[in-house]
Every structure is written in structure tokens, then in C-alpha cells.
N, C-alpha and C positions, 0 to 999 in steps of 0.2 A: 116766847119766854114761858118757862115752866112755873107752875104755881107751887107754893110751899107744900101743899098736900101731896104733890108728886115727888117732892124731894125731902127725904127724911134722914135723921141721924148724921153720920159722918159725911154722907153725900151733900147734905145741906151746908156743912162746914166748908167743904171743898168748893162748892158753888159760890158761897159767900166770899171765900178767899180770892177766887178768880175774879169775882165782881169788883172787889176792893182793889185788886191789881189794875183793873181796867178803868176804875173810877176813883182815883185817889183824892182824898181830901173832902169827902162827903161826910155829913153828920149821920148818926144812927137813924135819925128821923128821915133824912133824905134817902138813905139806902132803903129803908122800909117802904117809903113811897114809891121809889122806882121799881122795886121788886114786887110790890103788892103784898108784902109780908107784914105780920104783926110787929109793932115796934118792940114789944117785950121779948119776942123770940129773937129778933135781930140783935137786941142788946145782949141777950144770953149767949148767942153764937159769937158775937164780937168779943165778949169777955173770955170765952173759951179759947178763941184764936189768939187773944192777947196773952193769956196764961201759957199757951204753947209756944209763944215767942215768934209768931208769924206776922202779927200786925202790931201797930202801936197807935195810941190815941194821944193827940195833942189837944190841950184845952186852951181856949182863948176867950176873951171878952169881946163880944160884938153887940153893939146897940144895947148895952146894959144887960145882956144875956150871956150866960156861959155856953159856949159852943164846944162840942167835942168832935173833932175831925178825925177820921180813921184813915190810916196809911199803912201800906204793906212795909214790912221790914226789908231793908236792902239785902241783896243776895250775899254780900260779903259778911254781913252779920249772921247769916244762917249757917255759915261754914263752921265746922268743929274747930276748937282752939288750936289743935296741933296742925291742922291744915292752914289756918290763918298764919301761923308762925312760919311755915315753910314758904308761903307765897309773899308775905308782906314783911 
């Protein structure tokens, strides 16, 4: 596994996106632990991917703590609206 120092900028976003696709439903903390990346950096990258519409965050209450789980957006939701209309 590559370290964060070896992955920068847009490449880090792509790497994190692929990681989320393979590891759905992890929290930001769990992602940072598994990748060995700083929690704040993972949080910032997750927010960027969320703003780009590639991932979504579900919030839930577990053991009196708020958990934010990260999921990729489904492929159908990534299609342009005109394409969606022609297929669905």
C-alpha cells in the first residue's frame, strides 16, 4: 500500500475514491486507520469527493455517538440527466 506522501492532489482523490468503492460503509476514521493517512486529510478529501457528487455520507447514531459512513454514489446516479431519461 502506498503512503499519503507518495500520493498527492488529484491522485489522492482517485485513490480514496477507489478505496471507498472497495470498502463501502467505513467511517472517515476507519478509512484513515486502514490507509495510514491523517484523519483531517481524509475528511477534506471525502468532502471534496462529496461535493463532486462521487460519494455520499450517511449519518447514524451508534452507541450514543454520531457515525458518518462513506459510500460511493451508484453508477446510475452518475449518468447525465439526458442519458438517464433515454435509458429509464
